[in-house]
C-alpha positions as CSV (number, residue, x, y, z in Angstrom):
1,M,-199.3,50.9,-53.1
2,A,-200.0,47.2,-53.0
3,I,-201.5,45.6,-49.9
4,H,-198.9,43.6,-48.0
5,R,-200.2,40.3,-46.7
6,N,-199.0,37.9,-44.1
7,C,-197.3,40.5,-42.0
8,E,-197.6,38.8,-38.6
9,G,-194.3,37.6,-37.2
10,L,-192.3,36.7,-34.1
11,H,-192.0,39.4,-31.5
12,R,-188.5,40.9,-31.0
13,R,-188.7,39.8,-27.4
14,D,-189.2,36.2,-28.5
15,C,-186.3,36.4,-30.9
16,L,-184.0,37.6,-28.2
17,K,-185.1,34.8,-25.8
18,L,-184.5,32.1,-28.4
19,G,-181.1,33.5,-29.3
20,L,-179.7,33.4,-25.8
21,G,-178.5,29.8,-26.0
22,A,-175.6,30.3,-28.3
23,L,-174.6,33.5,-26.7
24,L,-174.6,32.2,-23.1
25,G,-172.5,29.1,-24.1
26,G,-168.9,29.0,-25.0
27,G,-169.6,31.3,-28.0
28,F,-170.4,34.2,-25.6
29,A,-167.0,33.9,-24.0
30,Q,-165.4,34.1,-27.4
31,A,-167.6,37.1,-28.2
32,L,-166.4,38.9,-25.1
33,G,-162.8,38.2,-26.0
34,A,-163.6,39.7,-29.4
35,R,-164.9,42.8,-27.7
36,A,-161.7,43.2,-25.8
37,R,-159.8,43.1,-29.0
38,A,-161.9,45.9,-30.5
39,G,-159.0,48.3,-30.3
40,E,-156.8,46.0,-32.2
41,A,-159.3,45.7,-35.0
42,A,-159.3,49.5,-35.3
43,A,-155.6,49.5,-35.7
44,N,-155.9,47.1,-38.6
45,K,-157.9,49.7,-40.5
46,T,-160.9,47.5,-41.0
47,S,-163.7,48.5,-43.3
48,C,-167.3,47.5,-44.3
49,I,-169.0,47.4,-47.7
50,L,-172.7,47.0,-47.2
51,V,-174.7,45.9,-50.2
52,W,-178.2,47.0,-49.3
53,L,-181.0,45.3,-51.2
54,D,-183.7,47.8,-50.8
55,G,-187.2,46.3,-50.7
56,G,-186.4,43.0,-48.9
57,P,-184.8,40.1,-50.9
58,S,-186.4,36.6,-50.7
59,H,-184.6,34.1,-48.5
60,F,-186.2,31.3,-50.6
61,E,-184.7,32.5,-53.9
62,T,-181.2,33.2,-52.4
63,F,-179.7,31.3,-49.4
64,D,-182.5,29.3,-47.8
65,P,-184.4,27.2,-50.4
66,K,-187.0,24.8,-49.3
67,P,-187.1,22.0,-51.9
68,H,-189.3,19.7,-49.9
69,A,-192.0,22.2,-49.2
70,P,-195.2,22.3,-51.3
71,A,-195.0,24.0,-54.7
72,E,-196.8,27.1,-53.5
73,I,-193.9,27.6,-51.0
74,R,-190.8,26.3,-52.7
75,G,-191.3,28.2,-55.9
76,E,-189.8,27.6,-59.3
77,F,-186.1,27.2,-58.5
78,Q,-184.1,24.1,-57.5
79,P,-181.5,24.0,-54.8
80,I,-177.8,23.6,-55.6
81,Q,-175.0,22.2,-53.6
82,T,-172.4,24.6,-52.0
83,K,-168.9,24.0,-50.7
84,I,-170.4,23.9,-47.2
85,P,-171.3,20.3,-46.3
86,G,-175.0,19.9,-46.3
87,A,-175.8,23.5,-47.3
88,H,-177.7,24.5,-50.4
89,F,-178.4,27.8,-52.1
90,S,-181.0,28.6,-54.7
91,E,-179.9,27.8,-58.3
92,N,-179.7,31.6,-58.9
93,M,-176.7,31.8,-56.6
94,T,-174.2,29.6,-58.6
95,R,-171.3,32.0,-58.4
96,L,-171.7,32.4,-54.6
97,A,-172.2,28.7,-54.1
98,A,-168.8,28.2,-55.9
99,I,-167.1,30.5,-53.3
100,S,-169.2,29.6,-50.3
101,D,-166.1,28.4,-48.5
102,K,-165.3,32.1,-48.1
103,L,-168.8,33.1,-46.7
104,T,-170.9,33.0,-43.6
105,I,-174.7,32.8,-44.3
106,L,-176.9,33.8,-41.4
107,R,-180.3,32.2,-41.9
108,S,-181.9,33.2,-38.6
109,V,-182.0,36.9,-38.2
110,C,-185.5,38.2,-37.4
111,H,-187.5,41.1,-36.1
112,N,-191.1,42.2,-36.0
113,Q,-191.1,45.3,-38.3
114,N,-192.9,44.2,-41.5
115,N,-192.9,47.5,-43.4
116,H,-190.1,49.1,-45.4
117,G,-189.8,52.2,-43.2
118,A,-189.5,50.5,-39.9
119,G,-187.6,47.4,-41.2
120,N,-185.0,49.6,-42.9
121,H,-184.5,51.6,-39.8
122,Y,-184.1,48.5,-37.6
123,M,-181.6,46.7,-39.8
124,M,-179.6,49.9,-40.7
125,T,-179.3,51.2,-37.1
126,G,-179.8,48.2,-34.8
127,A,-182.6,50.1,-33.1
128,P,-186.4,49.7,-33.7
129,T,-188.4,52.9,-34.5
130,R,-189.7,54.6,-31.4
131,I,-193.2,55.0,-32.9
132,P,-195.1,53.2,-35.6
133,V,-194.1,54.6,-39.0
134,S,-195.6,54.2,-42.5
135,C,-194.3,51.7,-45.0
136,G,-192.8,54.3,-47.2
137,A,-191.2,56.4,-44.4
138,F,-187.7,57.7,-44.5
139,V,-187.1,58.0,-40.7
140,S,-184.2,58.5,-38.3
141,F,-184.5,57.9,-34.6
142,H,-180.9,56.6,-34.2
143,P,-177.6,57.0,-36.0
144,S,-177.0,54.5,-38.8
145,M,-174.1,52.1,-38.8
146,G,-172.2,54.1,-41.4
147,S,-172.7,57.3,-39.4
148,V,-171.5,55.7,-36.2
149,V,-168.4,54.4,-38.0
150,S,-167.8,57.9,-39.4
151,A,-168.0,59.4,-35.9
152,E,-165.9,56.8,-34.2
153,R,-163.3,56.1,-36.9
154,G,-162.9,58.9,-39.4
155,A,-160.9,58.5,-42.6
156,P,-157.4,59.5,-43.8
157,D,-156.2,62.0,-46.4
158,G,-159.3,64.2,-46.6
159,L,-161.7,61.4,-47.6
160,P,-165.2,61.3,-46.1
161,P,-165.5,58.2,-43.8
162,Y,-168.9,57.2,-45.1
163,F,-170.1,56.8,-48.7
164,S,-173.4,55.8,-50.2
165,F,-174.0,54.9,-53.9
166,P,-176.1,56.1,-55.7
167,S,-178.3,57.4,-52.9
168,M,-178.7,57.3,-49.1
169,T,-180.8,54.5,-47.7
170,R,-184.0,55.4,-46.0
171,S,-182.5,55.4,-42.5
172,G,-178.8,55.8,-43.4
173,G,-178.3,59.2,-41.8
174,P,-176.5,60.4,-38.6
175,N,-179.4,61.7,-36.5
176,F,-177.9,63.5,-33.5
177,L,-174.3,62.8,-34.6
178,G,-174.5,65.8,-37.0
179,A,-174.3,66.6,-40.7
180,R,-170.6,65.8,-41.1
181,H,-171.4,62.1,-40.4
182,A,-174.1,61.9,-43.1
183,P,-173.0,59.8,-46.1
184,F,-171.1,61.4,-49.0
185,V,-173.5,60.4,-51.8
186,V,-172.1,59.6,-55.2
187,S,-175.1,59.6,-57.5
188,D,-173.1,59.6,-60.7
189,D,-172.8,56.4,-62.6
190,P,-169.2,55.0,-62.7
191,N,-170.2,52.8,-65.7
192,Q,-170.4,56.0,-67.8
193,K,-167.3,57.1,-69.8
194,S,-168.0,60.6,-68.6
195,F,-168.0,59.6,-64.9
196,T,-166.9,62.3,-62.5
197,V,-167.7,63.0,-58.9
198,R,-169.1,66.4,-58.3
199,D,-167.4,68.8,-56.0
200,V,-164.1,67.0,-55.5
201,T,-162.0,69.6,-57.4
202,I,-161.7,73.3,-56.7
203,P,-164.0,75.3,-59.1
204,K,-162.3,77.6,-61.5
205,A,-164.1,80.5,-60.0
206,L,-162.3,79.9,-56.8
207,D,-158.9,79.0,-58.2
208,D,-158.1,81.7,-60.7
209,G,-157.6,84.5,-58.2
210,R,-160.6,86.6,-59.3
211,T,-162.6,85.7,-56.2
212,A,-161.3,88.0,-53.6
213,G,-163.6,87.9,-50.6
214,R,-163.8,85.0,-48.2
215,R,-167.6,85.5,-48.1
216,E,-167.9,84.9,-51.8
217,I,-165.7,81.8,-51.6
218,R,-167.9,80.5,-48.7
219,Q,-171.1,81.2,-50.7
220,K,-169.9,79.2,-53.6
221,L,-168.8,76.3,-51.4
222,D,-172.2,76.3,-49.6
223,Q,-174.0,75.7,-52.9
224,F,-172.4,72.2,-53.2
225,V,-175.0,69.4,-53.0
226,R,-173.1,66.9,-51.0
227,F,-174.8,65.8,-47.8
228,H,-178.6,65.5,-47.7
229,D,-180.2,68.0,-45.4
230,R,-182.9,65.6,-44.4
231,A,-180.1,63.3,-43.1
232,A,-178.9,65.8,-40.6
233,A,-180.3,66.5,-37.1
234,D,-179.6,70.2,-37.6
235,P,-178.3,71.4,-41.0
236,V,-177.5,74.9,-39.7
237,L,-175.1,73.5,-37.1
238,G,-173.6,71.3,-39.7
239,A,-172.7,74.1,-42.2
240,D,-169.3,74.8,-40.8
241,E,-168.5,71.0,-40.7
242,N,-169.6,70.7,-44.4
243,Y,-167.4,73.6,-45.3
244,Q,-164.3,72.1,-43.7
245,Q,-165.0,68.7,-45.2
246,A,-165.4,70.3,-48.7
247,V,-162.1,72.0,-48.5
248,S,-160.3,68.8,-47.3
249,L,-161.8,66.7,-50.0
250,M,-161.0,69.2,-52.8
251,T,-157.4,69.5,-51.7
252,S,-156.7,65.8,-51.2
253,A,-154.7,64.0,-53.8
254,A,-155.6,60.6,-52.3
255,A,-159.3,61.5,-52.7
256,Q,-158.8,62.3,-56.3
257,R,-157.0,59.0,-57.0
258,A,-159.7,57.0,-55.2
259,F,-162.4,58.2,-57.6
260,E,-160.3,57.6,-60.7
261,I,-161.9,54.2,-61.6
262,H,-160.4,54.5,-65.1
263,R,-157.0,53.6,-63.5
264,E,-158.2,50.0,-63.2
265,T,-157.4,47.7,-66.1
266,D,-160.0,46.7,-68.6
267,A,-159.8,43.1,-67.3
268,V,-160.6,44.1,-63.8
269,R,-163.5,46.4,-64.8
270,D,-164.9,43.7,-67.1
271,S,-164.7,41.1,-64.3
272,F,-167.0,43.3,-62.1
273,G,-169.3,43.7,-65.1
274,R,-169.9,46.8,-67.2
275,T,-173.0,47.7,-65.3
276,S,-173.8,50.5,-62.8
277,L,-173.9,47.9,-59.9
278,G,-170.7,46.3,-61.0
279,Q,-168.7,49.5,-61.3
280,R,-170.1,50.8,-58.0
281,A,-168.8,47.6,-56.3
282,L,-165.4,48.3,-57.9
283,L,-165.5,51.9,-56.7
284,A,-166.3,50.6,-53.2
285,R,-163.3,48.4,-53.3
286,R,-161.1,51.4,-54.4
287,L,-162.4,53.5,-51.5
288,V,-161.8,50.9,-48.8
289,E,-158.4,50.4,-50.3
290,A,-157.8,54.1,-49.8
291,G,-158.9,53.8,-46.1
292,V,-162.6,54.6,-46.1
293,P,-164.2,52.6,-43.3
294,F,-167.8,52.3,-44.5
295,V,-169.4,52.2,-48.0
296,T,-173.0,51.4,-48.7
297,I,-174.2,50.3,-52.2
298,N,-177.9,51.0,-52.2
299,D,-179.4,48.6,-54.7
300,G,-183.2,49.0,-55.2
301,G,-185.9,46.9,-56.7
302,W,-186.1,43.9,-54.4
303,D,-189.8,44.4,-53.3
304,H,-191.0,41.4,-55.4
305,H,-194.7,41.3,-54.7
306,S,-195.0,40.1,-58.3
307,N,-192.7,38.9,-61.1
308,I,-190.3,37.3,-58.5
309,F,-189.1,34.4,-60.6
310,P,-188.2,36.3,-63.8
311,A,-186.6,39.0,-61.6
312,F,-184.3,36.5,-59.9
313,R,-183.3,35.0,-63.2
314,S,-182.0,38.4,-64.3
315,Q,-181.6,40.8,-61.4
316,G,-180.7,38.0,-58.9
317,Q,-178.0,36.4,-61.0
318,K,-176.5,39.8,-61.9
319,L,-176.3,40.7,-58.2
320,E,-174.7,37.5,-57.1
321,A,-172.1,37.7,-59.9
322,V,-171.1,41.2,-58.7
323,V,-171.0,40.2,-55.0
324,A,-168.9,37.1,-55.8
325,T,-166.5,39.1,-57.9
326,L,-166.1,41.7,-55.1
327,I,-165.3,39.0,-52.5
328,E,-162.9,37.3,-54.8
329,D,-161.2,40.5,-55.7
330,L,-160.8,41.6,-52.1
331,D,-159.4,38.2,-51.2
332,Q,-156.9,38.2,-54.0
333,R,-155.6,41.6,-52.9
334,G,-155.4,40.6,-49.3
335,L,-158.2,43.0,-48.4
336,L,-160.8,40.5,-47.3
337,D,-159.1,40.0,-44.0
338,T,-159.8,43.6,-43.1
339,T,-163.0,44.2,-45.1
340,L,-166.4,43.0,-44.0
341,V,-168.8,42.5,-46.9
342,L,-172.5,42.4,-45.9
343,V,-175.4,41.7,-48.2
344,M,-178.9,42.2,-46.7
345,G,-182.2,44.0,-46.9
346,E,-184.9,45.0,-44.4
347,F,-186.6,41.6,-44.3
348,G,-187.3,38.4,-46.2
349,R,-190.4,37.3,-48.1
350,T,-193.5,35.3,-47.3
351,P,-193.5,31.5,-47.6
352,Q,-196.8,31.6,-49.5
353,I,-196.5,32.6,-53.1
354,T,-199.3,35.0,-54.0
355,T,-200.6,36.9,-57.1
356,L,-201.7,40.4,-56.4
357,A,-205.0,41.7,-57.9
358,G,-204.2,43.1,-61.3
359,S,-201.0,41.2,-61.7
360,N,-200.3,38.2,-64.0
361,T,-197.1,37.0,-62.3
362,P,-196.7,35.7,-58.7
363,G,-194.5,37.1,-56.0
364,R,-193.9,37.1,-52.3
365,D,-194.9,39.7,-49.7
366,H,-193.0,41.2,-46.7
367,W,-191.8,38.7,-44.0
368,S,-189.5,39.7,-41.1
369,S,-189.6,36.4,-39.2
370,A,-186.9,34.9,-41.4
371,I,-184.1,37.0,-42.9
372,S,-180.9,35.6,-44.7
373,V,-177.8,37.7,-44.5
374,L,-174.5,37.1,-46.3
375,A,-171.3,38.1,-44.4
376,A,-167.7,37.6,-45.6
377,G,-164.3,38.9,-44.5
378,C,-162.9,40.9,-41.6
379,G,-162.3,37.8,-39.5
380,T,-165.7,36.2,-40.1
381,P,-165.2,32.4,-40.2
382,R,-165.4,31.0,-43.7
383,G,-167.6,28.3,-45.0
384,Q,-170.5,28.2,-42.5
385,V,-174.3,28.5,-42.3
386,V,-175.5,29.9,-39.0
387,G,-179.0,29.2,-37.8
388,A,-182.0,27.7,-39.5
389,T,-185.6,28.3,-40.4
390,D,-188.4,25.7,-40.2
391,S,-189.1,23.3,-43.1
392,R,-191.3,25.8,-44.8
393,G,-189.3,28.9,-44.2
394,Y,-191.9,30.6,-41.9
395,A,-189.7,31.4,-39.0
396,A,-186.1,31.2,-37.6
397,I,-186.0,28.3,-35.2
398,E,-182.3,27.8,-34.5
399,K,-179.6,30.3,-33.2
400,I,-182.0,33.2,-33.6
401,Y,-180.6,36.7,-33.7
402,A,-182.0,40.2,-33.7
403,P,-180.7,43.2,-35.7
404,E,-179.1,44.4,-32.4
405,N,-176.8,41.4,-32.5
406,L,-175.9,41.8,-36.1
407,T,-175.1,45.5,-35.6
408,S,-173.0,44.8,-32.6
409,S,-171.0,42.3,-34.6
410,V,-170.3,44.9,-37.3
411,Y,-169.2,47.4,-34.7
412,L,-166.9,45.0,-33.0
413,K,-165.2,44.1,-36.3
414,L,-164.7,47.8,-37.0
415,G,-163.1,48.4,-33.6
416,I,-166.1,50.1,-32.0
417,N,-167.6,49.1,-28.6
418,P,-171.3,48.4,-29.1
419,D,-171.9,48.9,-25.4
420,K,-170.9,52.5,-25.6
421,I,-173.1,55.3,-24.3
422,L,-173.7,58.1,-26.8
423,Y,-175.0,61.6,-26.0
424,T,-177.6,63.4,-28.1
425,S,-177.3,67.1,-29.0
426,T,-179.3,67.9,-25.8
427,G,-177.0,65.8,-23.6
428,R,-179.4,62.9,-23.2
429,P,-177.5,59.5,-22.9
430,T,-178.5,56.7,-25.2
431,H,-177.1,53.2,-25.8
432,L,-175.3,52.7,-29.1
433,V,-176.9,49.3,-29.2
434,S,-179.5,48.3,-26.6
435,D,-178.3,44.6,-26.7
436,P,-174.5,44.7,-27.4
437,R,-174.0,41.0,-27.6
438,P,-172.6,40.0,-31.0
439,I,-173.4,37.0,-33.2
440,A,-170.8,34.6,-31.7
441,E,-170.4,32.6,-34.9
442,M,-169.3,35.8,-36.8
443,M,-166.6,36.5,-34.3
């Protein structure tokens, strides 16, 4: 594994101190009002589609370019004007710049976890890891946002409340909430003509009357690979829950329809792009349309220690086209008012461009002192940039927020009180979010 340089950053305590100004002003009163309206949000059947950019996308090459910085910081791309007065994106983000009047860009999220394992956990759960973990770790010390939404909201018509495509994120599991709140993982590619979702129809061996014993039926159902055992606090205790959820899913007509992506017109499918990522975004829209409250699209390959500029000319532009189409599609269907779209990863990238030993192309390393997050929909004000980094993109310096504040904002929008006390399987109380104050500008 490559050596990750420049990993020092602001302490979480400093981030929280610097972020108090906005929260303790008029914005905090508005945020408290939003919390009081959490029950109303739940009644509106709100949902979240999280586009997770695993590896940590660069803020310089997306939403926070630094055109006046030295060449070794600003990189190869030019800034482009958006519809937000005075705000610029990288030239890779042309489609999103064109619809920036529908977006909020957070430029000042930060934390102090500079490796993938810890950073992923912090951003996915709103809780830092309890102990130091390795860079490649898949760890769970606290329930993920999707699992919390699953436990608090549920889903109608036999559908699982929490999906993840094409795999679960490193820290996307339920921890003590139990196996039933792990994500339903759809690993199959909806861009393939043969696309089907395993285990959503009753097997012939169970449907033709030849299987007489309930034990035999149960044995066949238990062979289904649906929820990852490593995601569950205790897979044995979750067996009965998985059994009941399997039966509900297989007997739900609404579930069958939600997965039938071929029902979409060719024009709609083409607009999302005939790629795995594009069709997964379309499937995510179909699922929130059916009432699923949380869907994660786990898109890997954003750890650009090298080859960052060619990667953003291809991978970056493909991503932003899909995200722009998803937001426009939701808006046209009247779903953006009740669907939160989030695009983020575990951290940003270093200001200093470096070339690793043995590599011929430059890149940027891990950097958690400045993270850009895209948010749209579900009552998020449109057409704004929140916060700022310094002139060279080293650190957030204005309206600084921690992952706790971002997570609390998501929960409030989905009708969940972030100040709630949860109880582990041993009865130990724990805060859902240790700092339940939301990002006022998102509310």
